[in-house]
N, CA, C, O and the ligand as a Tripos MOL2 file, in Angstrom:
@<TRIPOS>MOLECULE
protein
  301   299    76     0     0
PROTEIN
NO_CHARGES

@<TRIPOS>ATOM
      1 N          -9.8370   -1.4660   16.2490 N.3       1 MET1
      2 CA         -9.9140   -0.3260   15.1780 C.3       1 MET1
      3 C          -8.7940   -0.7070   14.1040 C.2       1 MET1
      4 O          -7.7270   -1.1690   14.5090 O.2       1 MET1
      5 N          -8.9990   -0.5390   12.8930 N.am      2 GLN2
      6 CA         -8.2440   -0.6670   11.7870 C.3       2 GLN2
      7 C          -7.2670    0.3980   11.7770 C.2       2 GLN2
      8 O          -7.6370    1.5360   12.0650 O.2       2 GLN2
      9 N          -5.8760    0.1240   11.4310 N.am      3 GLN3
     10 CA         -4.9050    1.0930   11.2350 C.3       3 GLN3
     11 C          -4.6130    1.4030    9.8170 C.2       3 GLN3
     12 O          -3.7860    0.8160    9.1190 O.2       3 GLN3
     13 N          -5.3820    2.3900    9.4630 N.am      4 PHE4
     14 CA         -5.3470    2.6980    7.9200 C.3       4 PHE4
     15 C          -3.9360    3.1940    7.5410 C.2       4 PHE4
     16 O          -3.6010    3.0600    6.3640 O.2       4 PHE4
     17 N          -3.1170    3.7250    8.3700 N.am      5 GLU5
     18 CA         -1.9110    4.2060    8.0070 C.3       5 GLU5
     19 C          -0.8260    3.0620    7.6010 C.2       5 GLU5
     20 O           0.1910    3.3280    6.9600 O.2       5 GLU5
     21 N          -1.1720    1.7370    8.0600 N.am      6 SER6
     22 CA         -0.1570    0.7120    7.7740 C.3       6 SER6
     23 C          -0.7940   -0.0110    6.3760 C.2       6 SER6
     24 O          -0.3280   -1.0650    5.9440 O.2       6 SER6
     25 N          -1.8460    0.6520    5.7730 N.am      7 PHE7
     26 CA         -2.1610    0.1030    4.5630 C.3       7 PHE7
     27 C          -1.0660    0.1970    3.5230 C.2       7 PHE7
     28 O          -0.7770   -0.7630    2.8090 O.2       7 PHE7
     29 N          -0.4930    1.3130    3.4530 N.am      8 ARG8
     30 CA          0.5560    1.6860    2.4300 C.3       8 ARG8
     31 C           1.8310    1.6550    3.3470 C.2       8 ARG8
     32 O           1.9570    2.2500    4.4180 O.2       8 ARG8
     33 N           2.7510    0.8500    2.7250 N.am      9 ALA9
     34 CA          4.2680    0.8230    3.2050 C.3       9 ALA9
     35 C           5.0650    2.1980    2.3940 C.2       9 ALA9
     36 O           5.0910    2.3490    1.1730 O.2       9 ALA9
     37 N           5.5800    2.9650    3.2340 N.am     10 SER10
     38 CA          6.1430    4.1130    2.4040 C.3      10 SER10
     39 C           7.5400    3.6280    2.1050 C.2      10 SER10
     40 O           7.9460    3.8110    0.9570 O.2      10 SER10
     41 N           8.3450    3.0230    2.9920 N.am     11 SER11
     42 CA          9.5250    2.5510    2.6700 C.3      11 SER11
     43 C          10.1490    1.2870    3.1520 C.2      11 SER11
     44 O           9.9380    1.0150    4.3340 O.2      11 SER11
     45 N          10.7340    0.6290    2.5930 N.am     12 LEU12
     46 CA         11.1400   -0.7890    3.0780 C.3      12 LEU12
     47 C          12.6980   -0.8460    2.8300 C.2      12 LEU12
     48 O          13.3340   -0.2520    1.9600 O.2      12 LEU12
     49 N          13.1640   -1.7160    3.8210 N.am     13 TYR13
     50 CA         14.8300   -1.8510    3.6850 C.3      13 TYR13
     51 C          14.9940   -2.5290    2.1870 C.2      13 TYR13
     52 O          14.2510   -3.4590    1.8740 O.2      13 TYR13
     53 N          15.8770   -2.0870    1.3810 N.am     14 CYS14
     54 CA         16.4120   -2.7870    0.1340 C.3      14 CYS14
     55 C          17.8210   -3.2330    0.2990 C.2      14 CYS14
     56 O          18.6930   -2.4430    0.6620 O.2      14 CYS14
     57 N          18.0460   -4.4100    0.0560 N.am     15 GLN15
     58 CA         19.4110   -5.2280    0.3340 C.3      15 GLN15
     59 C          20.3570   -4.8170   -0.9720 C.2      15 GLN15
     60 O          21.5860   -4.8630   -0.9230 O.2      15 GLN15
     61 N          19.6870   -4.4530   -2.0160 N.am     16 LYS16
     62 CA         20.5280   -3.9770   -3.0120 C.3      16 LYS16
     63 C          21.1610   -2.5570   -2.8670 C.2      16 LYS16
     64 O          22.3150   -2.2810   -3.1940 O.2      16 LYS16
     65 N          20.1890   -1.6360   -2.2980 N.am     17 CYS17
     66 CA         20.4320   -0.3320   -1.9390 C.3      17 CYS17
     67 C          21.0950   -0.1880   -0.6850 C.2      17 CYS17
     68 O          21.6170    0.8980   -0.4320 O.2      17 CYS17
     69 N          21.1570   -1.2070    0.2090 N.am     18 SER18
     70 CA         21.5870   -1.2290    1.5250 C.3      18 SER18
     71 C          21.2320   -0.0290    2.4930 C.2      18 SER18
     72 O          21.9820    0.5080    3.3080 O.2      18 SER18
     73 N          19.8330    0.2810    2.1970 N.am     19 LYS19
     74 CA         19.2650    1.1500    3.0650 C.3      19 LYS19
     75 C          17.6580    1.1310    2.7700 C.2      19 LYS19
     76 O          17.2160    0.5840    1.7600 O.2      19 LYS19
     77 N          16.8610    1.7410    3.6830 N.am     20 ALA20
     78 CA         15.5070    1.7940    3.5210 C.3      20 ALA20
     79 C          15.2280    2.7920    2.2940 C.2      20 ALA20
     80 O          15.7100    3.9200    2.1930 O.2      20 ALA20
     81 N          14.3860    2.1890    1.4080 N.am     21 MET21
     82 CA         14.0560    3.0230    0.1660 C.3      21 MET21
     83 C          12.5270    3.1580    0.0350 C.2      21 MET21
     84 O          11.7120    2.2990    0.3710 O.2      21 MET21
     85 N          12.2920    4.2080   -0.4350 N.am     22 PRO22
     86 CA         10.7740    4.5430   -0.7170 C.3      22 PRO22
     87 C          10.2910    3.4540   -1.8040 C.2      22 PRO22
     88 O          11.0080    3.1420   -2.7550 O.2      22 PRO22
     89 N           9.0960    2.9380   -1.5940 N.am     23 VAL23
     90 CA          8.6480    1.9200   -2.4210 C.3      23 VAL23
     91 C           7.4190    2.3820   -3.2720 C.2      23 VAL23
     92 O           6.6750    3.3080   -2.9470 O.2      23 VAL23
     93 N           7.2860    1.5450   -4.5170 N.am     24 ARG24
     94 CA          6.0950    1.8040   -5.3370 C.3      24 ARG24
     95 C           5.1690    0.6720   -5.1120 C.2      24 ARG24
     96 O           5.5460   -0.4980   -5.0400 O.2      24 ARG24
     97 N           4.1200    1.0080   -5.0180 N.am     25 GLU25
     98 CA          3.0510    0.0430   -4.8880 C.3      25 GLU25
     99 C           2.5210   -0.5020   -6.2150 C.2      25 GLU25
    100 O           2.0090    0.2800   -7.0150 O.2      25 GLU25
    101 N           2.6100   -1.6790   -6.4590 N.am     26 LYS26
    102 CA          2.3100   -1.9400   -7.7930 C.3      26 LYS26
    103 C           1.0450   -3.1260   -7.6280 C.2      26 LYS26
    104 O           1.2560   -4.0390   -6.8290 O.2      26 LYS26
    105 N          -0.0720   -3.1060   -8.2760 N.am     27 LEU27
    106 CA         -1.0150   -4.0700   -8.2060 C.3      27 LEU27
    107 C          -0.5460   -5.3820   -9.0190 C.2      27 LEU27
    108 O          -0.4070   -5.2820  -10.2390 O.2      27 LEU27
    109 N          -0.3190   -6.5060   -8.4290 N.am     28 LEU28
    110 CA          0.2510   -7.5520   -8.8980 C.3      28 LEU28
    111 C          -0.9330   -8.6660   -9.3940 C.2      28 LEU28
    112 O          -0.8450   -9.2570  -10.4700 O.2      28 LEU28
    113 N          -1.9160   -8.8360   -8.5560 N.am     29 LEU29
    114 CA         -2.7940   -9.8450   -8.8600 C.3      29 LEU29
    115 C          -4.1740   -9.5800   -8.3070 C.2      29 LEU29
    116 O          -4.2750   -9.1750   -7.1490 O.2      29 LEU29
    117 N          -5.1520   -9.7620   -8.9900 N.am     30 VAL30
    118 CA         -6.4610   -9.5240   -8.4440 C.3      30 VAL30
    119 C          -7.2660  -10.7370   -8.3750 C.2      30 VAL30
    120 O          -7.4140  -11.4100   -9.3950 O.2      30 VAL30
    121 N          -7.7880  -11.0730   -7.2960 N.am     31 LEU31
    122 CA         -8.3860  -12.3670   -7.0650 C.3      31 LEU31
    123 C          -9.8610  -11.9560   -6.6960 C.2      31 LEU31
    124 O         -10.1620  -10.8220   -6.3230 O.2      31 LEU31
    125 N         -10.6620  -12.8980   -6.8260 N.am     32 PRO32
    126 CA        -12.1450  -12.6490   -6.3020 C.3      32 PRO32
    127 C         -12.3320  -12.2090   -4.8300 C.2      32 PRO32
    128 O         -13.2800  -11.5070   -4.4780 O.2      32 PRO32
    129 N         -11.4300  -12.6350   -4.0410 N.am     33 ASP33
    130 CA        -11.6590  -12.2680   -2.5780 C.3      33 ASP33
    131 C         -10.5750  -11.3760   -2.0340 C.2      33 ASP33
    132 O         -10.6750  -10.9060   -0.9010 O.2      33 ASP33
    133 N          -9.5310  -11.1280   -2.8200 N.am     34 LYS34
    134 CA         -8.2740  -10.3100   -2.3550 C.3      34 LYS34
    135 C          -7.4330   -9.7050   -3.4530 C.2      34 LYS34
    136 O          -7.5200  -10.1570   -4.5950 O.2      34 LYS34
    137 N          -6.7250   -8.8310   -3.2010 N.am     35 GLU35
    138 CA         -5.6500   -8.1860   -4.2470 C.3      35 GLU35
    139 C          -4.3410   -8.4150   -3.5100 C.2      35 GLU35
    140 O          -4.1960   -8.4130   -2.2870 O.2      35 GLU35
    141 N          -3.3080   -8.6330   -4.5410 N.am     36 ILE36
    142 CA         -1.9750   -8.8290   -4.2020 C.3      36 ILE36
    143 C          -1.1300   -7.6010   -4.6790 C.2      36 ILE36
    144 O          -1.1090   -7.2730   -5.8650 O.2      36 ILE36
    145 N          -0.4900   -6.9900   -3.7830 N.am     37 TYR37
    146 CA          0.3630   -5.9340   -4.3170 C.3      37 TYR37
    147 C           1.7710   -6.1220   -4.0120 C.2      37 TYR37
    148 O           2.1050   -6.7780   -3.0260 O.2      37 TYR37
    149 N           2.7070   -5.5320   -4.8780 N.am     38 ASP38
    150 CA          3.9990   -5.7870   -4.9190 C.3      38 ASP38
    151 C           4.6450   -4.4470   -4.6350 C.2      38 ASP38
    152 O           4.2290   -3.3930   -5.1170 O.2      38 ASP38
    153 N           5.6690   -4.5460   -3.8390 N.am     39 TYR39
    154 CA          6.3410   -3.2500   -3.4640 C.3      39 TYR39
    155 C           7.6360   -3.1710   -3.8750 C.2      39 TYR39
    156 O           8.5430   -3.7770   -3.3050 O.2      39 TYR39
    157 N           7.8080   -2.3840   -4.9370 N.am     40 LEU40
    158 CA          9.1100   -2.1020   -5.4840 C.3      40 LEU40
    159 C           9.8810   -0.8740   -5.1410 C.2      40 LEU40
    160 O           9.3970    0.2420   -4.9540 O.2      40 LEU40
    161 N          11.3610   -1.2720   -5.0670 N.am     41 CYS41
    162 CA         12.2240   -0.3600   -4.6630 C.3      41 CYS41
    163 C          12.3110    0.8490   -5.8730 C.2      41 CYS41
    164 O          12.5340    0.5300   -7.0410 O.2      41 CYS41
    165 N          12.1240    2.1650   -5.4910 N.am     42 THR42
    166 CA         12.3210    3.1970   -6.4410 C.3      42 THR42
    167 C          13.6950    3.2850   -6.8400 C.2      42 THR42
    168 O          13.9150    3.8780   -7.8950 O.2      42 THR42
    169 N          14.4460    2.9150   -6.3430 N.am     43 GLY43
    170 CA         15.9100    3.0850   -6.6000 C.3      43 GLY43
    171 C          16.4610    2.0680   -7.7560 C.2      43 GLY43
    172 O          16.9790    2.4360   -8.8090 O.2      43 GLY43
    173 N          16.2510    0.7500   -7.3600 N.am     44 CYS44
    174 CA         16.6650   -0.3910   -8.3160 C.3      44 CYS44
    175 C          15.4400   -1.3240   -8.6050 C.2      44 CYS44
    176 O          15.6810   -2.4790   -8.9560 O.2      44 CYS44
    177 N          14.3170   -0.9610   -8.5000 N.am     45 ALA45
    178 CA         13.0230   -1.6330   -8.8700 C.3      45 ALA45
    179 C          13.0350   -3.0540   -8.4230 C.2      45 ALA45
    180 O          12.3160   -3.8960   -8.9610 O.2      45 ALA45
    181 N          13.8070   -3.3130   -7.4900 N.am     46 SER46
    182 CA         13.7760   -4.7190   -6.8370 C.3      46 SER46
    183 C          12.3720   -4.9650   -6.0280 C.2      46 SER46
    184 O          11.8360   -4.0170   -5.4540 O.2      46 SER46
    185 N          11.8820   -6.0920   -6.0090 N.am     47 SER47
    186 CA         10.6540   -6.4610   -5.2920 C.3      47 SER47
    187 C          11.0330   -6.4770   -3.8200 C.2      47 SER47
    188 O          11.8840   -7.2480   -3.3750 O.2      47 SER47
    189 N          10.3700   -5.6000   -3.0870 N.am     48 LEU48
    190 CA         11.0350   -5.5960   -1.5870 C.3      48 LEU48
    191 C           9.8920   -6.4030   -0.6780 C.2      48 LEU48
    192 O          10.0780   -6.6630    0.5110 O.2      48 LEU48
    193 N           8.8770   -6.7040   -1.2900 N.am     49 GLY49
    194 CA          7.6640   -7.3250   -0.4950 C.3      49 GLY49
    195 C           6.3240   -7.3960   -1.0890 C.2      49 GLY49
    196 O           5.9570   -6.6450   -1.9930 O.2      49 GLY49
    197 N           5.6690   -8.2320   -0.6080 N.am     50 GLN50
    198 CA          4.2460   -8.2720   -1.1410 C.3      50 GLN50
    199 C           3.1940   -7.9650   -0.0250 C.2      50 GLN50
    200 O           3.5520   -7.9720    1.1530 O.2      50 GLN50
    201 N           1.8850   -7.6920   -0.3810 N.am     51 ARG51
    202 CA          0.9400   -7.3840    0.5710 C.3      51 ARG51
    203 C          -0.2890   -8.0150    0.0760 C.2      51 ARG51
    204 O          -0.6060   -7.7090   -1.0730 O.2      51 ARG51
    205 N          -1.0690   -8.8600    0.7310 N.am     52 GLU52
    206 CA         -2.3800   -9.4130    0.2980 C.3      52 GLU52
    207 C          -3.3510   -8.5210    1.0480 C.2      52 GLU52
    208 O          -3.1670   -8.3000    2.2450 O.2      52 GLU52
    209 N          -4.3710   -8.0020    0.3950 N.am     53 VAL53
    210 CA         -5.3790   -7.2950    0.8430 C.3      53 VAL53
    211 C          -6.5750   -7.8580    0.7220 C.2      53 VAL53
    212 O          -6.8970   -8.1020   -0.4410 O.2      53 VAL53
    213 N          -7.4070   -8.1700    1.6260 N.am     54 THR54
    214 CA         -8.6520   -8.9920    1.6220 C.3      54 THR54
    215 C          -9.8290   -7.8750    1.0530 C.2      54 THR54
    216 O          -9.7660   -6.6490    1.1460 O.2      54 THR54
    217 N         -10.6860   -8.5200    0.5670 N.am     55 ALA55
    218 CA        -11.9350   -7.8800    0.0730 C.3      55 ALA55
    219 C         -12.4620   -6.9160    1.1170 C.2      55 ALA55
    220 O         -12.8800   -5.8080    0.7810 O.2      55 ALA55
    221 N         -12.4490   -7.3230    2.3880 N.am     56 GLY56
    222 CA        -13.1170   -6.5870    3.6130 C.3      56 GLY56
    223 C         -12.2870   -5.4180    3.7620 C.2      56 GLY56
    224 O         -12.7560   -4.3020    3.9840 O.2      56 GLY56
    225 N         -10.8620   -5.7060    3.6230 N.am     57 GLU57
    226 CA         -9.8480   -4.5780    3.8550 C.3      57 GLU57
    227 C          -9.9710   -3.4010    2.8870 C.2      57 GLU57
    228 O          -9.8650   -2.2050    3.1600 O.2      57 GLU57
    229 N         -10.2420   -4.0300    1.5800 N.am     58 LEU58
    230 CA        -10.2750   -3.0540    0.5860 C.3      58 LEU58
    231 C         -11.4780   -2.0800    0.6420 C.2      58 LEU58
    232 O         -11.3710   -0.8850    0.3670 O.2      58 LEU58
    233 N         -12.7550   -2.7460    1.0590 N.am     59 MET59
    234 CA        -13.9020   -1.9690    1.2900 C.3      59 MET59
    235 C         -13.7100   -0.9490    2.3870 C.2      59 MET59
    236 O         -14.2080    0.1710    2.2730 O.2      59 MET59
    237 N         -13.0380   -1.2840    3.3940 N.am     60 VAL60
    238 CA        -12.8840   -0.2710    4.4400 C.3      60 VAL60
    239 C         -11.9200    0.8490    4.0230 C.2      60 VAL60
    240 O         -12.1120    2.0490    4.2210 O.2      60 VAL60
    241 N         -10.7830    0.2570    3.3760 N.am     61 ALA61
    242 CA         -9.8050    1.2790    2.8890 C.3      61 ALA61
    243 C         -10.2330    2.2490    1.8480 C.2      61 ALA61
    244 O          -9.7310    3.3720    1.7940 O.2      61 ALA61
    245 N         -11.1430    1.8460    1.0250 N.am     62 ARG62
    246 CA        -11.5740    2.7210    0.0170 C.3      62 ARG62
    247 C         -12.7210    3.6360    0.6780 C.2      62 ARG62
    248 O         -12.8960    4.7690    0.2290 O.2      62 ARG62
    249 N         -13.4440    3.1910    1.6610 N.am     63 ALA63
    250 CA        -14.3550    3.9560    2.3650 C.3      63 ALA63
    251 C         -13.6700    5.0630    3.0560 C.2      63 ALA63
    252 O         -14.1940    6.1700    3.1770 O.2      63 ALA63
    253 N         -12.5360    4.7770    3.4960 N.am     64 ALA64
    254 CA        -11.6500    5.6510    4.5800 C.3      64 ALA64
    255 C         -11.1510    6.7830    3.3440 C.2      64 ALA64
    256 O         -11.3240    7.9950    3.4690 O.2      64 ALA64
    257 N         -10.6400    6.2790    2.3940 N.am     65 ARG65
    258 CA        -10.0760    7.1810    1.3600 C.3      65 ARG65
    259 C         -11.2440    8.0910    0.7370 C.2      65 ARG65
    260 O         -11.0240    9.2800    0.5100 O.2      65 ARG65
    261 N         -12.3530    7.5720    0.4970 N.am     66 ALA66
    262 CA        -13.1720    8.2260   -0.0500 C.3      66 ALA66
    263 C         -13.8490    9.4270    1.0270 C.2      66 ALA66
    264 O         -14.3070   10.4710    0.5620 O.2      66 ALA66
    265 N         -13.8490    9.1960    2.2240 N.am     67 SER67
    266 CA        -14.2310   10.1210    3.3060 C.3      67 SER67
    267 C         -13.1300   11.1020    3.5800 C.2      67 SER67
    268 O         -13.3770   12.0110    4.3730 O.2      67 SER67
    269 N         -11.9020   11.0300    3.0020 N.am     68 SER68
    270 CA        -10.8110   11.9290    3.6010 C.3      68 SER68
    271 C         -10.4980   12.8990    2.3280 C.2      68 SER68
    272 O          -9.3230   13.1820    2.0930 O.2      68 SER68
    273 N         -11.5350   13.4040    1.5120 N.am     69 GLY69
    274 CA        -11.1690   14.2230    0.5150 C.3      69 GLY69
    275 C         -11.1190   15.6720    1.0780 C.2      69 GLY69
    276 O         -11.3410   15.9200    2.2640 O.2      69 GLY69
    277 N         -10.8320   16.5550    0.2020 N.am     70 PRO70
    278 CA        -10.7950   18.0500    0.5650 C.3      70 PRO70
    279 C         -11.8790   18.4420    1.4880 C.2      70 PRO70
    280 O         -11.5970   19.3160    2.3080 O.2      70 PRO70
    281 N         -13.0450   17.9570    1.4970 N.am     71 SER71
    282 CA        -14.2470   18.2510    2.0250 C.3      71 SER71
    283 C         -13.9110   18.3320    3.8270 C.2      71 SER71
    284 O         -14.4390   19.0260    4.6960 O.2      71 SER71
    285 N         -12.8880   17.3770    3.8970 N.am     72 ARG72
    286 CA        -12.5630   17.0990    5.2730 C.3      72 ARG72
    287 C         -12.1500   18.3980    6.0230 C.2      72 ARG72
    288 O         -12.5630   18.5890    7.1680 O.2      72 ARG72
    289 N         -11.3940   19.2380    5.4360 N.am     73 PHE73
    290 CA        -10.8390   20.3720    5.8220 C.3      73 PHE73
    291 C         -11.7870   21.6620    5.8290 C.2      73 PHE73
    292 O         -11.4180   22.7680    6.2230 O.2      73 PHE73
    293 N         -12.9450   21.3870    5.3800 N.am     74 ARG74
    294 CA        -13.7950   22.4450    5.0290 C.3      74 ARG74
    295 C         -14.5060   22.8210    6.3630 C.2      74 ARG74
    296 O         -15.6720   22.4630    6.5310 O.2      74 ARG74
    297 N         -13.9250   23.4440    7.1990 N.am     75 ILE75
    298 CA        -14.6070   23.9320    8.5250 C.3      75 ILE75
    299 C         -14.3420   25.3900    8.6930 C.2      75 ILE75
    300 O         -14.7860   25.9890    9.6720 O.2      75 ILE75
    301 ZN         16.9780   -0.7600   -4.0920 Zn       76 ZN76
@<TRIPOS>BOND
     1     1     2 1
     2     2     3 1
     3     3     4 2
     4     3     5 am
     5     5     6 1
     6     6     7 1
     7     7     8 2
     8     7     9 am
     9     9    10 1
    10    10    11 1
    11    11    12 2
    12    11    13 am
    13    13    14 1
    14    14    15 1
    15    15    16 2
    16    15    17 am
    17    17    18 1
    18    18    19 1
    19    19    20 2
    20    19    21 am
    21    21    22 1
    22    22    23 1
    23    23    24 2
    24    23    25 am
    25    25    26 1
    26    26    27 1
    27    27    28 2
    28    27    29 am
    29    29    30 1
    30    30    31 1
    31    31    32 2
    32    31    33 am
    33    33    34 1
    34    34    35 1
    35    35    36 2
    36    35    37 am
    37    37    38 1
    38    38    39 1
    39    39    40 2
    40    39    41 am
    41    41    42 1
    42    42    43 1
    43    43    44 2
    44    43    45 am
    45    45    46 1
    46    46    47 1
    47    47    48 2
    48    47    49 am
    49    49    50 1
    50    50    51 1
    51    51    52 2
    52    51    53 am
    53    53    54 1
    54    54    55 1
    55    55    56 2
    56    55    57 am
    57    57    58 1
    58    58    59 1
    59    59    60 2
    60    59    61 am
    61    61    62 1
    62    62    63 1
    63    63    64 2
    64    63    65 am
    65    65    66 1
    66    66    67 1
    67    67    68 2
    68    67    69 am
    69    69    70 1
    70    70    71 1
    71    71    72 2
    72    71    73 am
    73    73    74 1
    74    74    75 1
    75    75    76 2
    76    75    77 am
    77    77    78 1
    78    78    79 1
    79    79    80 2
    80    79    81 am
    81    81    82 1
    82    82    83 1
    83    83    84 2
    84    83    85 am
    85    85    86 1
    86    86    87 1
    87    87    88 2
    88    87    89 am
    89    89    90 1
    90    90    91 1
    91    91    92 2
    92    91    93 am
    93    93    94 1
    94    94    95 1
    95    95    96 2
    96    95    97 am
    97    97    98 1
    98    98    99 1
    99    99   100 2
   100    99   101 am
   101   101   102 1
   102   102   103 1
   103   103   104 2
   104   103   105 am
   105   105   106 1
   106   106   107 1
   107   107   108 2
   108   107   109 am
   109   109   110 1
   110   110   111 1
   111   111   112 2
   112   111   113 am
   113   113   114 1
   114   114   115 1
   115   115   116 2
   116   115   117 am
   117   117   118 1
   118   118   119 1
   119   119   120 2
   120   119   121 am
   121   121   122 1
   122   122   123 1
   123   123   124 2
   124   123   125 am
   125   125   126 1
   126   126   127 1
   127   127   128 2
   128   127   129 am
   129   129   130 1
   130   130   131 1
   131   131   132 2
   132   131   133 am
   133   133   134 1
   134   134   135 1
   135   135   136 2
   136   135   137 am
   137   137   138 1
   138   138   139 1
   139   139   140 2
   140   139   141 am
   141   141   142 1
   142   142   143 1
   143   143   144 2
   144   143   145 am
   145   145   146 1
   146   146   147 1
   147   147   148 2
   148   147   149 am
   149   149   150 1
   150   150   151 1
   151   151   152 2
   152   151   153 am
   153   153   154 1
   154   154   155 1
   155   155   156 2
   156   155   157 am
   157   157   158 1
   158   158   159 1
   159   159   160 2
   160   159   161 am
   161   161   162 1
   162   162   163 1
   163   163   164 2
   164   163   165 am
   165   165   166 1
   166   166   167 1
   167   167   168 2
   168   167   169 am
   169   169   170 1
   170   170   171 1
   171   171   172 2
   172   171   173 am
   173   173   174 1
   174   174   175 1
   175   175   176 2
   176   175   177 am
   177   177   178 1
   178   178   179 1
   179   179   180 2
   180   179   181 am
   181   181   182 1
   182   182   183 1
   183   183   184 2
   184   183   185 am
   185   185   186 1
   186   186   187 1
   187   187   188 2
   188   187   189 am
   189   189   190 1
   190   190   191 1
   191   191   192 2
   192   191   193 am
   193   193   194 1
   194   194   195 1
   195   195   196 2
   196   195   197 am
   197   197   198 1
   198   198   199 1
   199   199   200 2
   200   199   201 am
   201   201   202 1
   202   202   203 1
   203   203   204 2
   204   203   205 am
   205   205   206 1
   206   206   207 1
   207   207   208 2
   208   207   209 am
   209   209   210 1
   210   210   211 1
   211   211   212 2
   212   211   213 am
   213   213   214 1
   214   214   215 1
   215   215   216 2
   216   215   217 am
   217   217   218 1
   218   218   219 1
   219   219   220 2
   220   219   221 am
   221   221   222 1
   222   222   223 1
   223   223   224 2
   224   223   225 am
   225   225   226 1
   226   226   227 1
   227   227   228 2
   228   227   229 am
   229   229   230 1
   230   230   231 1
   231   231   232 2
   232   231   233 am
   233   233   234 1
   234   234   235 1
   235   235   236 2
   236   235   237 am
   237   237   238 1
   238   238   239 1
   239   239   240 2
   240   239   241 am
   241   241   242 1
   242   242   243 1
   243   243   244 2
   244   243   245 am
   245   245   246 1
   246   246   247 1
   247   247   248 2
   248   247   249 am
   249   249   250 1
   250   250   251 1
   251   251   252 2
   252   251   253 am
   253   253   254 1
   254   254   255 1
   255   255   256 2
   256   255   257 am
   257   257   258 1
   258   258   259 1
   259   259   260 2
   260   259   261 am
   261   261   262 1
   262   262   263 1
   263   263   264 2
   264   263   265 am
   265   265   266 1
   266   266   267 1
   267   267   268 2
   268   267   269 am
   269   269   270 1
   270   270   271 1
   271   271   272 2
   272   271   273 am
   273   273   274 1
   274   274   275 1
   275   275   276 2
   276   275   277 am
   277   277   278 1
   278   278   279 1
   279   279   280 2
   280   279   281 am
   281   281   282 1
   282   282   283 1
   283   283   284 2
   284   283   285 am
   285   285   286 1
   286   286   287 1
   287   287   288 2
   288   287   289 am
   289   289   290 1
   290   290   291 1
   291   291   292 2
   292   291   293 am
   293   293   294 1
   294   294   295 1
   295   295   296 2
   296   295   297 am
   297   297   298 1
   298   298   299 1
   299   299   300 2
@<TRIPOS>SUBSTRUCTURE
     1 MET1         2 RESIDUE 1 A MET
     2 GLN2         6 RESIDUE 1 A GLN
     3 GLN3        10 RESIDUE 1 A GLN
     4 PHE4        14 RESIDUE 1 A PHE
     5 GLU5        18 RESIDUE 1 A GLU
     6 SER6        22 RESIDUE 1 A SER
     7 PHE7        26 RESIDUE 1 A PHE
     8 ARG8        30 RESIDUE 1 A ARG
     9 ALA9        34 RESIDUE 1 A ALA
    10 SER10       38 RESIDUE 1 A SER
    11 SER11       42 RESIDUE 1 A SER
    12 LEU12       46 RESIDUE 1 A LEU
    13 TYR13       50 RESIDUE 1 A TYR
    14 CYS14       54 RESIDUE 1 A CYS
    15 GLN15       58 RESIDUE 1 A GLN
    16 LYS16       62 RESIDUE 1 A LYS
    17 CYS17       66 RESIDUE 1 A CYS
    18 SER18       70 RESIDUE 1 A SER
    19 LYS19       74 RESIDUE 1 A LYS
    20 ALA20       78 RESIDUE 1 A ALA
    21 MET21       82 RESIDUE 1 A MET
    22 PRO22       86 RESIDUE 1 A PRO
    23 VAL23       90 RESIDUE 1 A VAL
    24 ARG24       94 RESIDUE 1 A ARG
    25 GLU25       98 RESIDUE 1 A GLU
    26 LYS26      102 RESIDUE 1 A LYS
    27 LEU27      106 RESIDUE 1 A LEU
    28 LEU28      110 RESIDUE 1 A LEU
    29 LEU29      114 RESIDUE 1 A LEU
    30 VAL30      118 RESIDUE 1 A VAL
    31 LEU31      122 RESIDUE 1 A LEU
    32 PRO32      126 RESIDUE 1 A PRO
    33 ASP33      130 RESIDUE 1 A ASP
    34 LYS34      134 RESIDUE 1 A LYS
    35 GLU35      138 RESIDUE 1 A GLU
    36 ILE36      142 RESIDUE 1 A ILE
    37 TYR37      146 RESIDUE 1 A TYR
    38 ASP38      150 RESIDUE 1 A ASP
    39 TYR39      154 RESIDUE 1 A TYR
    40 LEU40      158 RESIDUE 1 A LEU
    41 CYS41      162 RESIDUE 1 A CYS
    42 THR42      166 RESIDUE 1 A THR
    43 GLY43      170 RESIDUE 1 A GLY
    44 CYS44      174 RESIDUE 1 A CYS
    45 ALA45      178 RESIDUE 1 A ALA
    46 SER46      182 RESIDUE 1 A SER
    47 SER47      186 RESIDUE 1 A SER
    48 LEU48      190 RESIDUE 1 A LEU
    49 GLY49      194 RESIDUE 1 A GLY
    50 GLN50      198 RESIDUE 1 A GLN
    51 ARG51      202 RESIDUE 1 A ARG
    52 GLU52      206 RESIDUE 1 A GLU
    53 VAL53      210 RESIDUE 1 A VAL
    54 THR54      214 RESIDUE 1 A THR
    55 ALA55      218 RESIDUE 1 A ALA
    56 GLY56      222 RESIDUE 1 A GLY
    57 GLU57      226 RESIDUE 1 A GLU
    58 LEU58      230 RESIDUE 1 A LEU
    59 MET59      234 RESIDUE 1 A MET
    60 VAL60      238 RESIDUE 1 A VAL
    61 ALA61      242 RESIDUE 1 A ALA
    62 ARG62      246 RESIDUE 1 A ARG
    63 ALA63      250 RESIDUE 1 A ALA
    64 ALA64      254 RESIDUE 1 A ALA
    65 ARG65      258 RESIDUE 1 A ARG
    66 ALA66      262 RESIDUE 1 A ALA
    67 SER67      266 RESIDUE 1 A SER
    68 SER68      270 RESIDUE 1 A SER
    69 GLY69      274 RESIDUE 1 A GLY
    70 PRO70      278 RESIDUE 1 A PRO
    71 SER71      282 RESIDUE 1 A SER
    72 ARG72      286 RESIDUE 1 A ARG
    73 PHE73      290 RESIDUE 1 A PHE
    74 ARG74      294 RESIDUE 1 A ARG
    75 ILE75      298 RESIDUE 1 A ILE
    76 ZN76       301 GROUP 0 **** ****
């Protein structure tokens, strides 16, 4: 099973801020078979890491996101 929760990092350790900081996900590069995201510290805007997402992962993630709308709670 895929772990969709790990698709987005919510916070990473920042050396400048000397603590774990919330990060902002920024689309850095789009390639035919993958996308590369940059994680920027919301405190000092340093790049704390990058993540490559393959086309297959993107399809799965988008499908998961599309199916988790408000209708999910309509019971
Ligand atoms: Zn920082």
